[in-house]
C-alpha positions in Angstrom: -18.8 40.0 17.6 -21.5 42.1 19.3 -19.8 45.3 18.2 -21.5 46.9 15.2 -20.1 49.9 13.3 -21.6 53.3 13.8 -23.6 53.9 10.6 -24.3 57.5 11.7 -20.7 58.5 10.8 -21.2 57.1 7.3 -24.5 58.9 6.8 -23.0 62.2 7.7 -19.8 61.8 5.6 -19.2 64.6 3.2 -17.6 63.4 -0.1 -16.9 66.9 -1.1 -14.1 67.1 1.5 -12.1 64.3 -0.3 -9.0 65.3 -2.3 -9.0 64.5 -6.0 -6.3 62.0 -7.0 -5.1 60.6 -10.3 -4.5 56.8 -10.5 -1.4 55.7 -12.3 -0.9 52.1 -13.4 2.5 51.0 -12.1 2.5 47.3 -13.0 1.5 47.1 -16.7 1.0 43.8 -18.5 3.7 42.6 -20.8 3.2 42.7 -24.5 3.5 39.7 -26.7 6.7 41.2 -28.1 8.2 41.6 -24.7 7.4 38.0 -23.7 9.0 36.7 -26.9 12.1 38.8 -26.4 12.5 37.5 -22.8 12.1 33.9 -24.0 14.8 34.4 -26.6 17.2 35.9 -24.0 16.7 32.9 -21.7 17.5 30.4 -24.4 20.8 32.2 -25.3 
């Protein structure tokens, strides 16, 4: 508990060295039509 992080490392961090990335949504929300279709397939 007595250990504190070294804030000097954070202060000297260079954001320019980070790589650019693109975020892609993998888990999209279901549409109302998809939900209705799944409900109909469960009933049959």
